[in-house]
RODO-2510 file (C-alpha; in nm, 4 decimals, decimal comma):
residues 270
     n   res          X          Y          Z
     1     x     0,0000     0,0000     0,0000
     2     x     0,1004     0,3616    -0,0407
     3     x     0,3504     0,4587     0,2283
     4     x     0,4737     0,1034     0,3018
     5     x     0,8477     0,0626     0,3476
     6     x     0,9400    -0,2370     0,1337
     7     x     1,2477    -0,4391     0,0483
     8     x     1,2809    -0,5726    -0,3045
     9     x     1,5086    -0,7830    -0,5207
    10     x     1,6175    -0,7258    -0,8775
    11     x     1,4268    -0,9331    -1,1327
    12     x     1,7022    -0,9746    -1,3887
    13     x     1,9714    -1,2416    -1,4218
    14     x     2,2256    -1,0157    -1,2531
    15     x     2,2023    -0,7275    -1,0018
    16     x     2,1406    -0,4610    -1,2639
    17     x     1,9775    -0,1270    -1,2018
    18     x     1,9826    -0,1375    -0,8212
    19     x     2,2152     0,1614    -0,7768
    20     x     1,9438     0,4230    -0,8170
    21     x     1,7389     0,6563    -0,5996
    22     x     1,4165     0,5160    -0,7447
    23     x     1,3407     0,1741    -0,8892
    24     x     1,0236     0,0161    -1,0272
    25     x     0,9881    -0,3399    -0,8953
    26     x     0,7385    -0,6232    -0,9152
    27     x     0,5247    -0,6745    -0,6066
    28     x     0,6102    -1,0465    -0,6246
    29     x     0,9751    -0,9529    -0,5658
    30     x     0,9050    -0,7281    -0,2679
    31     x     0,8155    -0,7686     0,0984
    32     x     0,7248    -0,5227     0,3725
    33     x     1,0192    -0,4283     0,5915
    34     x     0,9828    -0,5549     0,9489
    35     x     0,9581    -0,2575     1,1891
    36     x     1,2347    -0,4033     1,4069
    37     x     1,4915    -0,3766     1,1256
    38     x     1,6581    -0,0627     0,9967
    39     x     1,6565    -0,0063     0,6181
    40     x     2,0255    -0,1008     0,6098
    41     x     1,9649    -0,4264     0,7975
    42     x     1,6631    -0,5152     0,5866
    43     x     1,8345    -0,4617     0,2527
    44     x     2,1278    -0,6764     0,3671
    45     x     1,9103    -0,9880     0,3703
    46     x     1,8134    -1,0367     0,0050
    47     x     1,9703    -1,1876    -0,1859
    48     x     2,2464    -1,3607     0,0126
    49     x     2,0366    -1,4570     0,3149
    50     x     1,7538    -1,5695     0,0872
    51     x     1,9885    -1,7985    -0,1037
    52     x     2,1265    -1,9283     0,2266
    53     x     1,7753    -2,0029     0,3554
    54     x     1,6800    -2,1938     0,0419
    55     x     2,0079    -2,3860     0,0472
    56     x     1,9397    -2,4972     0,4051
    57     x     1,5868    -2,6039     0,3193
    58     x     1,6873    -2,7931     0,0049
    59     x     2,0268    -2,9409     0,0889
    60     x     2,0578    -2,9997     0,4643
    61     x     1,9461    -3,3319     0,6098
    62     x     1,8697    -3,4192     0,9693
    63     x     2,1893    -3,4911     1,1628
    64     x     2,4289    -3,3599     0,8969
    65     x     2,7807    -3,2594     0,9859
    66     x     2,8383    -2,9482     0,7739
    67     x     3,1555    -2,7692     0,6672
    68     x     3,1208    -2,4154     0,5267
    69     x     3,4131    -2,2900     0,3201
    70     x     3,4205    -1,9110     0,3489
    71     x     3,1868    -1,8759     0,6425
    72     x     3,2262    -1,5045     0,7170
    73     x     3,1051    -1,3545     0,3881
    74     x     2,7643    -1,2181     0,2973
    75     x     2,6113    -1,5612     0,2403
    76     x     2,8148    -1,7476     0,5006
    77     x     2,7314    -1,5275     0,8003
    78     x     2,3614    -1,5870     0,7387
    79     x     2,3926    -1,9511     0,6329
    80     x     2,5651    -2,0610     0,9535
    81     x     2,2762    -1,9194     1,1577
    82     x     2,0225    -2,1377     0,9774
    83     x     2,2043    -2,4701     0,9460
    84     x     2,1188    -2,6152     1,2883
    85     x     1,7517    -2,5040     1,2839
    86     x     1,7304    -2,6978     0,9566
    87     x     1,8745    -3,0175     1,1022
    88     x     2,2554    -2,9919     1,1083
    89     x     2,4153    -3,1524     1,4141
    90     x     2,7607    -2,9947     1,3815
    91     x     2,8824    -2,6884     1,1913
    92     x     3,2434    -2,6023     1,1091
    93     x     3,3589    -2,3109     0,8954
    94     x     3,6798    -2,1792     0,7464
    95     x     3,7493    -1,8136     0,8257
    96     x     3,9774    -1,5721     1,0052
    97     x     3,6773    -1,4320     1,1962
    98     x     3,6601    -1,6829     1,4797
    99     x     3,4727    -1,4748     1,7380
   100     x     3,2101    -1,3613     1,4864
   101     x     3,1305    -1,7129     1,3661
   102     x     3,1245    -1,8644     1,7129
   103     x     2,8769    -1,5935     1,8085
   104     x     2,6612    -1,6898     1,5087
   105     x     2,6439    -2,0558     1,6139
   106     x     2,9433    -2,2259     1,4505
   107     x     3,0893    -2,5107     1,6571
   108     x     3,4435    -2,5011     1,5202
   109     x     3,6252    -2,2340     1,3168
   110     x     3,9244    -2,3313     1,1032
   111     x     4,1728    -2,0529     1,0311
   112     x     4,2691    -2,1284     0,6718
   113     x     4,5918    -1,9292     0,7106
   114     x     4,7399    -2,1845     0,9489
   115     x     4,5189    -2,4945     0,9276
   116     x     4,4276    -2,7339     0,6487
   117     x     4,0741    -2,8579     0,6992
   118     x     4,1256    -3,1602     0,4745
   119     x     4,4086    -3,2864     0,6999
   120     x     4,2524    -3,2322     1,0431
   121     x     4,2379    -3,5625     1,2299
   122     x     3,9023    -3,4954     1,3945
   123     x     3,7465    -3,4176     1,0574
   124     x     3,8966    -3,7271     0,8933
   125     x     3,7849    -3,9546     1,1760
   126     x     3,4295    -3,8168     1,1619
   127     x     3,3837    -3,6952     0,8035
   128     x     3,1375    -3,4329     0,6895
   129     x     2,8082    -3,5171     0,5219
   130     x     2,7855    -3,1803     0,3486
   131     x     3,0386    -2,9229     0,2300
   132     x     2,9072    -2,5794     0,1310
   133     x     3,1645    -2,4008    -0,0829
   134     x     3,1253    -2,0227    -0,0766
   135     x     3,4838    -1,9514    -0,1790
   136     x     3,5141    -2,1239    -0,5141
   137     x     3,8048    -2,2185    -0,7440
   138     x     3,8862    -2,5800    -0,8234
   139     x     4,1106    -2,6437    -0,5223
   140     x     3,8423    -2,6978    -0,2513
   141     x     3,6676    -2,9585    -0,4667
   142     x     3,9955    -3,1396    -0,5337
   143     x     4,0688    -3,1373    -0,1591
   144     x     3,7237    -3,2762    -0,0787
   145     x     3,7653    -3,5557    -0,3330
   146     x     4,1120    -3,6592    -0,2144
   147     x     4,0467    -3,6229     0,1590
   148     x     3,8776    -3,8594     0,4001
   149     x     3,7270    -3,5553     0,5735
   150     x     3,4224    -3,5704     0,3412
   151     x     3,1983    -3,8716     0,2929
   152     x     3,1728    -4,0347    -0,0472
   153     x     2,8526    -4,0284    -0,2458
   154     x     2,7911    -4,3899    -0,1435
   155     x     2,7727    -4,2718     0,2188
   156     x     2,5584    -3,9684     0,1406
   157     x     2,8363    -3,7128     0,1005
   158     x     2,7412    -3,3954    -0,0859
   159     x     2,9321    -3,0919    -0,2086
   160     x     2,7261    -2,7796    -0,2765
   161     x     2,8811    -2,4707    -0,4315
   162     x     2,7426    -2,1251    -0,5030
   163     x     3,0453    -1,9965    -0,6939
   164     x     3,1908    -2,2850    -0,8932
   165     x     3,5481    -2,3094    -1,0192
   166     x     3,5488    -1,9510    -1,1473
   167     x     3,4151    -1,7084    -0,8825
   168     x     3,4442    -1,4067    -1,1158
   169     x     3,3163    -1,5200    -1,4537
   170     x     3,3912    -1,3064    -1,7593
   171     x     3,1648    -1,3898    -2,0534
   172     x     3,2526    -1,2213    -2,3797
   173     x     3,1493    -1,4997    -2,6167
   174     x     2,8870    -1,7743    -2,6248
   175     x     3,1656    -2,0343    -2,6164
   176     x     3,2822    -1,9111    -2,2767
   177     x     2,9290    -1,9467    -2,1390
   178     x     2,9031    -2,2961    -2,2894
   179     x     3,2335    -2,3995    -2,1318
   180     x     3,1279    -2,2829    -1,7867
   181     x     2,7885    -2,4562    -1,8115
   182     x     2,9415    -2,7743    -1,9525
   183     x     3,1933    -2,8064    -1,6696
   184     x     2,9180    -2,7717    -1,4076
   185     x     2,6709    -3,0045    -1,5784
   186     x     2,9352    -3,2682    -1,6486
   187     x     3,0544    -3,2780    -1,2852
   188     x     2,6999    -3,2900    -1,1505
   189     x     2,6144    -3,5763    -1,3869
   190     x     2,9384    -3,7646    -1,3234
   191     x     2,9061    -3,7560    -0,9451
   192     x     2,5392    -3,8610    -0,9631
   193     x     2,6442    -4,1788    -1,1446
   194     x     2,9821    -4,2572    -0,9894
   195     x     2,9406    -4,2220    -0,6150
   196     x     3,3016    -4,2669    -0,5055
   197     x     3,3185    -3,8861    -0,4819
   198     x     3,0753    -3,6579    -0,2951
   199     x     2,7771    -3,5655    -0,5073
   200     x     2,8405    -3,2198    -0,6567
   201     x     2,5635    -2,9632    -0,6894
   202     x     2,5491    -2,5974    -0,7950
   203     x     2,3027    -2,3937    -0,5909
   204     x     2,1526    -2,0683    -0,7166
   205     x     1,8493    -2,0224    -0,4950
   206     x     1,7325    -1,6695    -0,5761
   207     x     1,3557    -1,7100    -0,5822
   208     x     1,1962    -1,4176    -0,3964
   209     x     0,8425    -1,5176    -0,4960
   210     x     0,6187    -1,7733    -0,3363
   211     x     0,6399    -1,6014    -0,0006
   212     x     1,0129    -1,6709     0,0349
   213     x     1,1033    -1,3113     0,1139
   214     x     0,8224    -1,2916     0,3685
   215     x     0,9447    -1,6103     0,5381
   216     x     1,2981    -1,4739     0,5448
   217     x     1,1912    -1,1505     0,7116
   218     x     0,9801    -1,3450     0,9588
   219     x     1,2962    -1,5229     1,0743
   220     x     1,4611    -1,1853     1,1294
   221     x     1,1534    -1,0413     1,3028
   222     x     1,1467    -1,3379     1,5430
   223     x     1,5167    -1,2997     1,6200
   224     x     1,6153    -1,6281     1,4580
   225     x     1,8235    -1,4533     1,1915
   226     x     2,0526    -1,1578     1,2605
   227     x     2,1543    -0,9378     0,9635
   228     x     2,5334    -0,9115     0,9474
   229     x     2,6748    -0,5970     0,7835
   230     x     3,0421    -0,5526     0,7003
   231     x     3,0212    -0,1836     0,6145
   232     x     2,7925     0,0920     0,4870
   233     x     2,8865     0,3482     0,2235
   234     x     2,7393     0,6742     0,0967
   235     x     2,5738     0,6926    -0,2438
   236     x     2,8362     0,9066    -0,4126
   237     x     3,1302     0,8343    -0,6409
   238     x     3,3750     0,7793    -0,3551
   239     x     3,1357     0,5698    -0,1471
   240     x     3,0340     0,3452    -0,4351
   241     x     3,3982     0,2881    -0,5322
   242     x     3,4841     0,1906    -0,1747
   243     x     3,1863    -0,0468    -0,1578
   244     x     3,2829    -0,2219    -0,4796
   245     x     3,6454    -0,2381    -0,3663
   246     x     3,5416    -0,4233    -0,0505
   247     x     3,3116    -0,6495    -0,2503
   248     x     3,5789    -0,7286    -0,5080
   249     x     3,8342    -0,8128    -0,2394
   250     x     3,6211    -1,1144    -0,1371
   251     x     3,7113    -1,0437     0,2255
   252     x     3,3954    -0,8679     0,3414
   253     x     3,2681    -1,0010     0,6748
   254     x     2,8947    -0,9787     0,6156
   255     x     2,7088    -0,7657     0,3622
   256     x     2,8243    -0,4432     0,1989
   257     x     2,5495    -0,1767     0,1948
   258     x     2,5232     0,1523     0,0058
   259     x     2,2980     0,4111     0,1733
   260     x     2,0868     0,6381    -0,0454
   261     x     1,9163     0,9375     0,1142
   262     x     1,5957     1,0578    -0,0496
   263     x     1,4634     1,3654     0,1317
   264     x     1,4886     1,2874     0,5018
   265     x     1,4650     0,9114     0,4567
   266     x     1,7579     0,6697     0,4349
   267     x     1,7363     0,3780     0,1955
   268     x     1,9822     0,0911     0,1659
   269     x     2,1141    -0,0847    -0,1423
   270     x     2,2712    -0,4254    -0,1084
***
């Protein structure tokens, strides 16, 4: 209704057109902002927290031991909060932000600068059912395949990624897009047939419709999901450059938010 404060997602393949003072959006991609959240907190939830929620609902099984690679980013800080409510029995994560992740419900934090998760004795003796890869590149998958720290597909082991082998994809020709899609489809098909490796799956999970955004904000309203913000930046040339610099570094601890002021009202852009 007129006067409602809403939070919306982009409705294109990529986050295009969001850096604007005004934006026309579909009502199916919008939800009313909970009164307990600030505009900055509310806009930090879609799309990363939405994708994390859908991943938990679709990929986590009761009693799973879960390892999150890159647990302190925009997706990871929200994912780790929802794993146990969705059935996980144990959650470990790789990060340098130990205190933050322990506060968000992680049982064990692995500092990737000094520890190798694939060689840890306690992980190898009690392997993980599910690995969620939020960092990307080929190396984590190769480590999971060669290590006894992750169960095989025969034992129910799964490997879910949201970034794939190439975290920053540059597509300048249809052949490049075909190559990326072929690599993902081939690995998913191969591991579904030959179960000696964990079953590999690429998760997108950006469906704001069907009440998903409303359910996400209900979690936040009830205190079961805490928005985690790395930094906020002003909507000017300098602020936007700083925000994209933090985002590009891949070392943000939570979400990066750009604040737009229209009149006397602050609006956030994720």
